[in-house]
Each structure stands twice: as C-alpha cells, then as structure tokens.
Backbone as ProteinMPNN parsed JSONL, in Angstrom:
{"seq_chain_A": "MDSLESMLRRMEELLRAVEGLADADRSAVFEFLDGIDTLHRNALIDLARQLPEETLASLRDGSDAVAWLFDAYGIGIDEHAAAEHALDQIRPYIHSHGGNVELLDVTDGIVKLRLAGACAGCSASAMTLTDGIEQALREHMPGFVGVEAEQEEAKPHPPPGPVLVELRSSPPEEWR", "coords_chain_A": {"N_chain_A": [[0.929, -1.257, 0.045], [2.12, 1.077, 0.546], [3.393, 2.104, -1.708], [1.325, 2.746, -3.417], [0.277, 4.759, -1.962], [2.196, 6.687, -1.916], [2.301, 7.142, -4.762], [-0.153, 8.375, -5.167], [-0.077, 10.574, -3.535], [1.923, 11.925, -4.897], [0.609, 12.336, -7.265], [-1.155, 14.122, -6.481], [0.394, 16.284, -5.896], [1.316, 16.889, -8.435], [-1.137, 17.717, -9.519], [-1.651, 20.055, -8.258], [0.32, 21.534, -9.202], [-0.403, 21.723, -11.919], [-2.793, 23.16, -11.511], [-1.467, 25.77, -11.284], [-0.858, 26.638, -13.675], [-1.106, 28.705, -16.667], [-4.308, 29.839, -17.66], [-5.296, 28.908, -20.349], [-3.486, 26.812, -20.726], [-4.002, 25.17, -18.489], [-6.636, 24.573, -18.779], [-6.595, 22.996, -21.121], [-4.961, 20.862, -20.317], [-6.752, 19.813, -18.156], [-9.004, 19.169, -19.714], [-7.948, 17.097, -21.247], [-7.402, 15.367, -19.043], [-9.888, 14.899, -18.196], [-10.891, 13.537, -20.404], [-9.44, 11.158, -20.32], [-10.315, 10.271, -17.938], [-12.979, 9.765, -18.479], [-12.922, 7.852, -20.531], [-11.695, 5.73, -18.945], [-13.587, 5.45, -16.981], [-15.856, 4.415, -18.499], [-14.912, 2.176, -19.7], [-14.223, 0.601, -17.408], [-16.879, 0.279, -16.245], [-18.004, -0.989, -18.217], [-16.602, -3.495, -18.251], [-17.036, -4.271, -15.543], [-19.821, -4.897, -15.677], [-19.688, -7.254, -16.938], [-18.675, -9.127, -15.361], [-19.076, -11.475, -12.698], [-20.38, -10.571, -9.459], [-18.948, -11.78, -7.34], [-16.364, -12.175, -8.541], [-15.675, -9.493, -8.875], [-15.536, -8.73, -6.144], [-13.392, -10.244, -5.24], [-11.387, -9.356, -6.772], [-11.141, -6.809, -5.938], [-10.454, -7.208, -3.286], [-7.918, -8.445, -3.478], [-6.093, -6.541, -4.235], [-4.872, -3.407, -3.383], [-4.594, -1.384, -5.141], [-6.386, -1.878, -7.121], [-8.732, -1.881, -5.561], [-8.84, 0.822, -4.692], [-9.112, 1.967, -7.454], [-11.602, 0.877, -8.063], [-13.135, 1.929, -6.157], [-12.85, 4.687, -6.772], [-14.326, 4.922, -9.108], [-16.77, 3.944, -8.522], [-17.182, 1.119, -8.846], [-18.772, -1.733, -8.27], [-20.322, -0.959, -6.143], [-23.451, -0.219, -4.559], [-25.143, 2.025, -6.335], [-27.393, 3.486, -5.908], [-27.937, 3.42, -3.12], [-25.602, 4.543, -2.063], [-26.012, 7.161, -3.165], [-28.287, 7.839, -1.951], [-27.427, 7.819, 0.784], [-25.517, 9.912, 0.587], [-27.37, 12.073, 0.097], [-28.859, 12.029, 2.436], [-27.012, 13.433, 4.024], [-27.325, 16.138, 3.411], [-29.98, 16.73, 3.576], [-31.18, 17.626, 6.136], [-30.483, 20.426, 6.038], [-31.883, 21.264, 3.684], [-34.432, 20.602, 4.368], [-34.651, 22.391, 6.505], [-35.207, 24.729, 5.209], [-37.665, 24.324, 4.295], [-37.781, 22.68, 2.189], [-37.245, 19.682, 0.061], [-35.78, 16.826, -1.113], [-35.817, 14.375, -3.541], [-34.632, 11.207, -4.382], [-34.484, 10.074, -7.593], [-33.404, 8.306, -9.62], [-30.368, 6.441, -10.383], [-27.758, 6.191, -12.578], [-24.906, 4.944, -13.881], [-23.332, 6.785, -12.429], [-24.691, 9.165, -12.699], [-26.941, 11.078, -11.113], [-30.278, 11.396, -10.713], [-32.665, 13.789, -9.546], [-35.394, 15.058, -7.724], [-36.509, 18.122, -6.814], [-38.383, 19.564, -4.234], [-41.226, 21.113, -2.514], [-40.453, 24.047, -0.657], [-38.162, 24.375, -2.201], [-38.983, 24.195, -4.891], [-39.197, 26.157, -7.523], [-37.781, 28.05, -6.138], [-35.457, 30.745, -6.227], [-32.921, 30.304, -5.317], [-32.489, 27.599, -5.605], [-30.765, 26.606, -7.421], [-28.25, 27.254, -6.598], [-28.272, 25.7, -4.034], [-28.35, 23.277, -5.186], [-25.923, 23.067, -6.646], [-23.996, 23.814, -4.555], [-24.63, 22.517, -2.305], [-26.002, 19.838, -2.66], [-24.467, 18.68, -4.81], [-21.996, 18.833, -3.711], [-22.257, 17.074, -1.467], [-22.878, 14.721, -2.781], [-20.446, 14.32, -4.162], [-18.603, 14.09, -2.139], [-19.622, 11.756, -0.783], [-20.297, 9.689, -2.469], [-18.915, 7.252, -4.317], [-17.773, 7.421, -7.601], [-19.377, 9.44, -8.55], [-20.811, 11.295, -11.164], [-22.543, 13.318, -12.123], [-25.436, 15.538, -11.828], [-28.826, 15.608, -12.432], [-31.645, 17.448, -12.317], [-34.986, 17.756, -11.581], [-37.845, 19.887, -11.092], [-40.665, 20.49, -9.081], [-43.544, 21.849, -10.515], [-43.801, 25.244, -9.973], [-44.349, 28.663, -8.823], [-41.929, 31.071, -9.394], [-39.933, 32.212, -6.775], [-38.294, 34.109, -4.145], [-35.817, 32.833, -1.886], [-36.571, 31.366, 1.275], [-36.356, 33.082, 4.342], [-33.443, 35.0, 5.33], [-31.336, 36.377, 2.783], [-28.154, 35.392, 1.902], [-25.287, 37.232, 1.043], [-22.602, 36.833, -1.096], [-19.437, 37.827, -0.109], [-16.535, 39.321, -1.446], [-13.067, 39.526, -1.263], [-11.604, 40.548, -3.277], [-12.14, 41.941, -6.465], [-13.904, 40.117, -8.812], [-12.245, 38.05, -11.304], [-12.983, 38.538, -13.946], [-13.581, 41.316, -13.969], [-11.194, 42.63, -14.034]], "CA_chain_A": [[-0.009, 0.061, 0.101], [2.915, 2.399, 0.59], [3.689, 2.591, -3.054], [0.153, 3.345, -3.887], [-0.142, 6.092, -1.293], [3.183, 7.523, -2.449], [1.816, 7.642, -6.016], [-1.325, 9.241, -5.012], [0.492, 11.982, -3.071], [2.68, 12.643, -6.056], [-0.434, 12.689, -8.365], [-1.827, 15.466, -5.88], [1.482, 17.48, -6.055], [1.375, 17.259, -9.828], [-2.398, 18.25, -9.868], [-1.534, 21.408, -7.781], [1.289, 22.169, -10.154], [-1.249, 21.943, -13.055], [-3.62, 24.292, -11.157], [-0.796, 26.889, -11.293], [-0.638, 26.929, -15.131], [-1.973, 29.632, -17.277], [-5.638, 29.481, -17.895], [-5.488, 28.167, -21.38], [-2.812, 25.573, -20.593], [-4.692, 24.432, -17.319], [-7.937, 24.156, -19.376], [-6.247, 21.854, -21.921], [-4.607, 19.764, -19.469], [-7.932, 19.268, -17.515], [-9.782, 18.501, -20.831], [-7.238, 15.967, -21.556], [-7.542, 14.512, -17.997], [-11.435, 14.489, -18.112], [-11.055, 12.457, -21.442], [-8.879, 9.846, -19.876], [-11.183, 9.763, -16.942], [-14.229, 9.221, -19.005], [-12.549, 6.484, -21.083], [-11.46, 4.768, -17.882], [-14.932, 5.193, -16.328], [-16.704, 3.753, -19.245], [-14.306, 0.852, -19.888], [-14.403, -0.183, -16.059], [-18.212, 0.034, -16.046], [-18.397, -2.089, -19.196], [-15.9, -4.652, -17.748], [-17.633, -4.744, -14.321], [-21.126, -5.508, -16.098], [-19.556, -8.653, -17.69], [-18.14, -9.972, -14.316], [-19.806, -11.729, -11.437], [-20.031, -9.838, -8.244], [-17.924, -12.457, -6.539], [-15.138, -11.98, -9.208], [-15.363, -8.089, -8.476], [-15.181, -8.671, -4.757], [-12.124, -10.92, -5.262], [-10.284, -8.528, -7.445], [-11.026, -5.661, -4.967], [-9.806, -7.88, -2.038], [-6.603, -8.936, -3.854], [-5.169, -5.398, -4.616], [-5.189, -2.102, -2.912], [-4.656, -0.403, -6.123], [-7.678, -2.218, -7.688], [-9.772, -1.387, -4.663], [-8.7, 2.228, -4.968], [-9.665, 2.197, -8.568], [-13.089, 0.533, -8.118], [-13.83, 2.877, -5.3], [-12.909, 5.977, -7.422], [-15.36, 4.85, -10.191], [-17.998, 3.395, -8.039], [-17.381, -0.149, -9.365], [-19.162, -2.859, -7.168], [-21.177, -0.516, -5.058], [-24.872, 0.081, -4.861], [-25.127, 3.498, -6.54], [-28.667, 4.07, -5.329], [-27.761, 3.326, -1.693], [-24.585, 5.614, -1.951], [-26.614, 8.411, -3.352], [-29.322, 8.08, -0.804], [-26.529, 8.278, 2.005], [-25.043, 11.38, 0.389], [-28.373, 13.081, 0.165], [-29.045, 12.185, 3.829], [-26.085, 14.424, 4.704], [-27.708, 17.532, 3.072], [-31.365, 16.811, 3.694], [-31.386, 18.547, 7.19], [-30.314, 21.715, 5.573], [-32.827, 21.478, 2.804], [-35.694, 20.523, 5.211], [-34.755, 23.528, 7.357], [-35.551, 25.695, 4.383], [-38.903, 24.043, 3.748], [-37.629, 21.918, 0.812], [-37.184, 18.382, 0.029], [-35.045, 16.364, -2.262], [-36.081, 12.968, -3.789], [-33.787, 10.439, -5.418], [-35.437, 9.291, -8.719], [-32.757, 7.315, -10.374], [-28.888, 6.73, -10.476], [-27.136, 5.245, -13.634], [-23.521, 5.302, -14.295], [-22.783, 8.031, -11.743], [-25.638, 10.318, -12.959], [-27.979, 11.08, -10.009], [-31.514, 12.119, -11.016], [-33.433, 14.213, -8.365], [-36.565, 16.09, -7.792], [-36.37, 19.121, -5.813], [-39.745, 19.806, -3.86], [-41.532, 22.022, -1.394], [-40.051, 25.501, -0.857], [-37.211, 24.441, -3.125], [-39.429, 24.241, -6.272], [-39.29, 27.622, -7.809], [-36.859, 29.033, -5.311], [-34.357, 31.384, -6.973], [-31.623, 29.884, -4.592], [-32.292, 26.158, -5.626], [-29.595, 26.312, -8.21], [-27.073, 27.44, -5.638], [-28.395, 24.697, -3.213], [-28.138, 22.102, -5.909], [-24.544, 23.034, -6.806], [-23.118, 23.901, -3.397], [-25.023, 21.446, -1.229], [-26.29, 18.488, -3.095], [-23.444, 18.224, -5.57], [-20.938, 18.587, -2.865], [-22.457, 15.936, -0.704], [-22.656, 13.561, -3.777], [-18.938, 14.124, -4.505], [-17.836, 13.446, -1.081], [-20.044, 10.481, -0.137], [-20.847, 8.778, -3.471], [-17.792, 6.983, -5.123], [-18.266, 7.265, -8.947], [-20.327, 10.34, -8.855], [-20.528, 12.093, -12.301], [-23.225, 14.604, -12.119], [-26.676, 15.673, -11.27], [-29.801, 16.039, -13.227], [-32.684, 17.708, -11.368], [-36.249, 18.285, -12.079], [-38.468, 20.625, -9.963], [-42.121, 20.647, -9.096], [-44.118, 23.204, -11.015], [-44.051, 26.17, -8.863], [-44.231, 29.983, -9.274], [-40.622, 31.451, -8.969], [-39.957, 33.061, -5.524], [-37.089, 34.269, -3.452], [-35.467, 31.881, -0.862], [-37.2, 31.711, 2.495], [-35.402, 33.633, 5.315], [-32.519, 36.046, 4.888], [-30.494, 35.95, 1.707], [-26.726, 35.657, 2.168], [-24.541, 37.86, -0.183], [-21.124, 36.498, -1.08], [-18.531, 39.05, -0.059], [-15.356, 39.069, -2.017], [-11.984, 40.294, -0.822], [-11.037, 41.302, -4.461], [-12.973, 41.983, -7.648], [-13.777, 38.913, -9.918], [-11.235, 38.047, -12.436], [-13.486, 39.223, -15.28], [-13.717, 42.644, -13.8], [-9.96, 43.01, -14.246]], "C_chain_A": [[0.844, 1.298, -0.005], [3.265, 3.006, -0.645], [2.454, 3.316, -3.601], [-0.078, 4.712, -3.18], [0.921, 7.194, -1.724], [2.786, 8.087, -3.882], [0.791, 8.59, -5.879], [-1.051, 10.612, -4.365], [1.164, 12.72, -4.108], [1.725, 13.102, -7.023], [-1.047, 14.072, -7.709], [-0.921, 16.572, -6.049], [1.358, 17.947, -7.539], [0.016, 18.029, -10.222], [-2.26, 19.786, -9.378], [-0.614, 22.149, -8.538], [0.383, 22.561, -11.328], [-2.087, 23.211, -12.654], [-2.913, 25.666, -11.251], [-0.497, 27.423, -12.767], [-1.569, 28.127, -15.579], [-3.271, 28.927, -17.675], [-5.798, 28.414, -19.067], [-4.731, 26.8, -21.302], [-3.478, 24.658, -19.598], [-5.916, 23.813, -18.071], [-7.58, 22.852, -20.378], [-5.913, 20.68, -21.223], [-5.948, 18.963, -18.793], [-8.918, 18.623, -18.505], [-9.171, 17.255, -21.093], [-7.55, 14.98, -20.372], [-8.967, 13.83, -17.862], [-11.576, 13.507, -19.28], [-10.573, 11.128, -21.108], [-9.78, 9.343, -18.776], [-12.539, 9.152, -17.458], [-14.018, 7.932, -19.828], [-12.434, 5.38, -20.12], [-12.826, 4.365, -17.302], [-15.715, 4.205, -17.143], [-16.26, 2.291, -19.523], [-14.491, -0.006, -18.531], [-15.959, -0.551, -15.749], [-18.547, -1.133, -17.009], [-17.891, -3.49, -18.709], [-16.774, -5.244, -16.499], [-19.036, -5.435, -14.561], [-21.016, -6.854, -16.53], [-19.092, -9.507, -16.595], [-19.099, -10.156, -13.237], [-19.484, -10.883, -10.311], [-18.861, -10.517, -7.373], [-16.464, -12.216, -7.034], [-14.736, -10.478, -8.723], [-14.831, -8.012, -7.087], [-13.524, -9.198, -4.601], [-10.988, -10.081, -5.701], [-9.944, -7.306, -6.584], [-10.161, -6.175, -3.772], [-8.266, -8.113, -2.211], [-5.641, -7.834, -4.191], [-5.72, -4.067, -3.994], [-5.38, -1.165, -3.965], [-6.045, -0.635, -6.971], [-8.768, -1.719, -6.909], [-9.937, 0.072, -4.616], [-9.493, 2.643, -6.252], [-11.254, 1.945, -8.614], [-13.849, 1.515, -7.275], [-14.019, 4.385, -5.963], [-13.987, 5.95, -8.544], [-16.539, 4.283, -9.786], [-18.239, 1.978, -8.435], [-17.725, -1.176, -8.157], [-19.907, -2.185, -6.202], [-22.552, -0.28, -5.465], [-25.083, 1.544, -4.986], [-26.29, 4.158, -5.909], [-28.475, 4.247, -3.729], [-26.658, 4.432, -1.293], [-25.107, 7.078, -2.111], [-27.493, 8.921, -2.493], [-28.507, 8.521, 0.441], [-26.001, 9.642, 1.719], [-26.074, 12.397, 0.491], [-28.819, 13.23, 1.673], [-28.342, 13.162, 4.606], [-26.513, 15.82, 4.47], [-29.101, 17.716, 3.357], [-31.812, 17.769, 4.961], [-31.411, 19.948, 6.83], [-31.558, 22.153, 4.542], [-34.143, 21.59, 3.408], [-35.779, 21.905, 6.019], [-35.22, 24.724, 6.557], [-36.998, 25.302, 3.753], [-38.837, 23.223, 2.468], [-37.498, 20.534, 1.107], [-36.403, 17.91, -1.272], [-35.335, 14.733, -2.506], [-35.18, 12.34, -4.738], [-34.689, 9.756, -6.348], [-34.568, 8.224, -9.303], [-31.2, 7.556, -10.322], [-28.488, 5.703, -11.4], [-25.913, 5.715, -13.954], [-23.04, 6.563, -13.783], [-23.561, 9.138, -11.841], [-26.747, 10.113, -12.096], [-29.171, 12.085, -10.668], [-32.311, 12.37, -9.759], [-34.601, 14.921, -8.807], [-36.534, 16.901, -6.553], [-37.974, 19.585, -5.641], [-39.987, 20.79, -2.73], [-40.966, 23.418, -1.713], [-38.922, 25.552, -1.958], [-37.72, 24.565, -4.687], [-39.723, 25.588, -6.478], [-38.474, 28.601, -7.23], [-35.77, 29.476, -6.289], [-32.975, 30.892, -6.456], [-31.451, 28.469, -4.85], [-31.168, 25.808, -6.484], [-28.412, 26.213, -7.456], [-27.117, 26.134, -4.654], [-27.898, 23.518, -3.837], [-26.542, 21.95, -6.039], [-23.725, 22.985, -5.459], [-23.375, 22.87, -2.447], [-25.027, 20.063, -1.742], [-25.034, 18.008, -3.848], [-22.254, 17.822, -4.583], [-20.991, 17.313, -2.023], [-22.328, 14.566, -1.511], [-21.127, 13.309, -4.02], [-18.217, 13.643, -3.392], [-18.341, 12.132, -0.421], [-20.433, 9.448, -1.122], [-19.681, 8.527, -4.396], [-18.444, 6.841, -6.573], [-19.264, 8.365, -9.345], [-19.982, 11.093, -10.072], [-21.099, 13.382, -12.32], [-24.64, 14.476, -11.728], [-27.681, 16.159, -12.364], [-31.115, 16.247, -12.337], [-33.922, 18.241, -12.088], [-36.951, 18.918, -10.813], [-39.842, 20.52, -10.203], [-42.358, 21.921, -9.767], [-44.409, 24.172, -9.853], [-43.691, 27.656, -9.382], [-42.722, 30.378, -8.679], [-40.755, 32.443, -7.793], [-38.649, 33.087, -4.879], [-36.868, 33.127, -2.36], [-36.186, 32.295, 0.342], [-35.999, 32.187, 3.306], [-34.355, 34.709, 4.523], [-31.716, 35.468, 3.724], [-28.871, 36.317, 1.949], [-26.083, 36.102, 0.827], [-23.275, 37.495, 0.019], [-20.344, 37.789, -1.192], [-17.23, 38.453, -0.602], [-14.202, 39.929, -1.619], [-11.298, 41.091, -2.027], [-12.111, 41.118, -5.457], [-12.84, 40.527, -8.345], [-12.882, 39.07, -10.961], [-11.678, 38.814, -13.628], [-13.672, 40.585, -15.109], [-12.252, 43.409, -14.002], [-9.429, 43.27, -15.583]], "O_chain_A": [[0.455, 2.351, -0.511], [3.435, 4.22, -0.746], [2.57, 4.393, -4.185], [-0.571, 5.666, -3.781], [0.615, 8.378, -1.867], [2.911, 9.279, -4.161], [0.883, 9.645, -6.505], [-1.709, 11.618, -4.633], [1.046, 13.938, -4.241], [1.924, 14.165, -7.611], [-1.377, 15.006, -8.439], [-1.339, 17.698, -6.316], [1.304, 19.135, -7.855], [0.028, 18.866, -11.125], [-2.737, 20.678, -10.079], [-0.712, 23.376, -8.557], [0.425, 23.732, -11.705], [-2.081, 24.205, -13.38], [-3.615, 26.676, -11.296], [0.04, 28.512, -12.968], [-2.589, 28.456, -14.973], [-3.353, 27.733, -17.96], [-6.294, 27.302, -18.888], [-5.25, 25.775, -21.744], [-3.523, 23.45, -19.833], [-6.151, 22.61, -17.96], [-8.267, 21.831, -20.358], [-6.464, 19.603, -21.448], [-6.13, 17.75, -18.893], [-9.588, 17.647, -18.168], [-9.918, 16.28, -21.168], [-7.933, 13.844, -20.653], [-9.209, 12.665, -17.547], [-12.414, 12.618, -19.128], [-11.131, 10.102, -21.497], [-10.007, 8.138, -18.663], [-13.089, 8.193, -16.918], [-14.86, 7.034, -19.805], [-12.934, 4.274, -20.326], [-13.171, 3.193, -17.156], [-16.216, 3.229, -16.584], [-17.057, 1.354, -19.574], [-14.868, -1.177, -18.581], [-16.246, -1.55, -15.089], [-19.247, -2.087, -16.669], [-18.611, -4.487, -18.745], [-17.145, -6.416, -16.436], [-19.42, -6.36, -13.845], [-21.991, -7.606, -16.547], [-19.09, -10.711, -16.852], [-19.841, -9.253, -12.85], [-18.329, -10.474, -10.196], [-17.987, -9.859, -6.809], [-15.515, -12.076, -6.262], [-13.624, -10.262, -8.242], [-13.829, -7.347, -6.825], [-12.654, -8.61, -3.958], [-9.878, -10.063, -5.167], [-8.812, -6.835, -6.475], [-9.21, -5.505, -3.369], [-7.473, -7.999, -1.276], [-4.465, -8.115, -4.423], [-6.898, -3.731, -4.118], [-6.178, -0.235, -3.848], [-6.693, 0.311, -7.418], [-9.708, -1.158, -7.472], [-11.062, 0.559, -4.509], [-10.381, 3.494, -6.204], [-12.03, 2.74, -9.144], [-14.983, 1.898, -7.563], [-14.997, 5.11, -5.785], [-14.504, 7.023, -8.857], [-17.401, 4.092, -10.644], [-19.397, 1.563, -8.396], [-16.953, -1.348, -7.214], [-20.211, -2.903, -5.249], [-22.818, -0.146, -6.659], [-25.194, 2.266, -3.996], [-26.187, 5.283, -5.42], [-28.907, 5.264, -3.187], [-26.824, 5.134, -0.296], [-24.752, 8.012, -1.392], [-27.595, 10.118, -2.221], [-28.872, 9.506, 1.084], [-26.049, 10.491, 2.609], [-25.784, 13.514, 0.92], [-29.11, 14.331, 2.139], [-28.804, 13.69, 5.618], [-26.122, 16.69, 5.249], [-29.495, 18.882, 3.4], [-32.713, 18.593, 4.806], [-32.307, 20.664, 7.277], [-32.102, 23.254, 4.624], [-34.924, 22.485, 3.089], [-36.863, 22.469, 6.167], [-35.619, 25.709, 7.179], [-37.431, 25.93, 2.786], [-39.834, 23.125, 1.752], [-37.612, 20.138, 2.267], [-36.42, 18.556, -2.319], [-35.046, 13.933, -1.617], [-34.956, 12.873, -5.825], [-35.549, 8.963, -5.965], [-35.13, 7.142, -9.473], [-30.759, 8.702, -10.23], [-28.748, 4.517, -11.198], [-25.799, 6.887, -14.312], [-22.427, 7.359, -14.494], [-23.261, 10.122, -11.165], [-27.477, 9.131, -12.23], [-29.001, 13.249, -11.032], [-32.625, 11.458, -8.995], [-34.814, 15.316, -9.953], [-36.534, 16.412, -5.423], [-38.694, 19.899, -6.589], [-39.049, 21.24, -2.072], [-40.996, 23.888, -2.85], [-38.724, 26.597, -2.578], [-36.973, 24.971, -5.577], [-40.451, 26.191, -5.689], [-38.393, 29.762, -7.633], [-35.243, 28.681, -7.067], [-31.97, 31.074, -7.143], [-30.413, 27.952, -4.437], [-30.609, 24.728, -6.295], [-27.624, 25.276, -7.579], [-26.06, 25.529, -4.474], [-27.128, 22.765, -3.24], [-25.942, 20.951, -5.641], [-22.841, 22.14, -5.32], [-22.455, 22.356, -1.81], [-24.218, 19.217, -1.362], [-24.56, 16.925, -3.503], [-21.666, 16.741, -4.625], [-20.01, 16.587, -1.863], [-21.816, 13.541, -1.059], [-20.668, 12.168, -4.063], [-17.284, 12.857, -3.555], [-17.637, 11.493, 0.36], [-20.876, 8.377, -0.708], [-19.38, 9.398, -5.212], [-19.502, 6.231, -6.726], [-19.93, 8.239, -10.373], [-18.85, 11.576, -10.096], [-20.444, 14.412, -12.482], [-25.056, 13.392, -11.318], [-27.346, 17.06, -13.133], [-31.59, 15.302, -11.707], [-33.873, 19.032, -13.03], [-36.686, 18.538, -9.672], [-40.275, 20.46, -11.354], [-41.615, 22.898, -9.676], [-45.163, 23.889, -8.922], [-42.84, 27.82, -10.256], [-42.403, 29.989, -7.555], [-41.567, 33.368, -7.82], [-37.894, 32.129, -5.042], [-37.876, 32.52, -1.997], [-36.436, 33.491, 0.495], [-34.85, 31.818, 3.065], [-34.488, 35.114, 3.369], [-31.445, 34.269, 3.664], [-28.493, 37.47, 2.157], [-26.262, 35.531, -0.249], [-22.724, 37.716, 1.097], [-20.491, 38.636, -2.074], [-16.855, 37.318, -0.309], [-14.408, 41.142, -1.651], [-10.581, 42.074, -1.847], [-12.934, 40.214, -5.317], [-11.774, 39.913, -8.391], [-12.739, 40.165, -11.506], [-10.947, 39.593, -14.239], [-13.958, 41.189, -16.143], [-12.191, 44.633, -14.113], [-8.259, 43.624, -15.725]]}, "name": "protein", "num_of_chains": 1, "seq": "MDSLESMLRRMEELLRAVEGLADADRSAVFEFLDGIDTLHRNALIDLARQLPEETLASLRDGSDAVAWLFDAYGIGIDEHAAAEHALDQIRPYIHSHGGNVELLDVTDGIVKLRLAGACAGCSASAMTLTDGIEQALREHMPGFVGVEAEQEEAKPHPPPGPVLVELRSSPPEEWR"}
C-alpha cells in the first residue's frame, strides 16, 4: 500500500502544479484528464457489467490499487444506496428551508433528483443544488459524475429567510 499512497500523493502534487498553469494551458490539461477519466470510467463500467459480483469482490480484495480504482469509479457499489446516503447528509439543511429532495434514479454515476417544497421555484435552488447537493454527492458517493434535477411546477420566488450575499476580498477576475 505504501507505493500506492506515495503515487497518490505525487499525483496530488502534480495536480497542484497544473492548477498553477496559465488558464489556457490548465484548461487543455484538464480537458485531456477528463477525457482519460471518461474513457477509464466507461471501460471499467463495461468490464464490471460482464463480471460476476464474486469476481469483482475477489479483485477488490486482492489489490489495494484495484480497490482504490473501483472505489474511485464506484465499481461494485450500490449507486442508489450511496446516493441516498449522500443526500441524507444535506437533507437537514434542505428541510430547514422547507424543501425536500427525492432520489429518482442513479445510472452510471448520474444522479436524477426531484426538488420539492420550498425548493421548487426558489431562486436559490440552483445554488443549493450546486453547493450543497453536488458537494454531498462528490464527498459521499464513489463514482459520482453529475446531477440531473427536475423541480415541481411552482411559481418563482425568493428563498425563505435572509439571503446571504457573497462578499469577496477582491473583484472577480472578469472585472480586471
């Protein structure tokens, strides 16, 4: 495991170095990495569909690197249960604002949700979706790829309670 941990640490160092590149270079590198990630994800999902669960479990148990890779891409996990667990982390916040989130489906890392209650039609629901729900899914659901959300039909309205305004210590980059 030590060599795997060393390799992962080195990859994090390299990622930090890439983040320091000029915008155009950084964008090209991340587009390249996203392409590799998509290729690996699709190939692993296709392979996993062809193998019995016992074989996947044996492969996972036989190698720390394989276990890490399977976890990173959500191979051999119950996506629905993992997504439900992730949503349970954010539900108290959503409920405190009079809203609700319902898990509709999970397929290949894409989580389909329905926002309801005060969330439906709320002008802040997009921020809740991005900042809260997607964050919870990223942290608690291996293999998370993205969210597709549908909302109940509701008249647009401001969020309940006070609206927080983001304060910046410097103007946004596009203002310079």
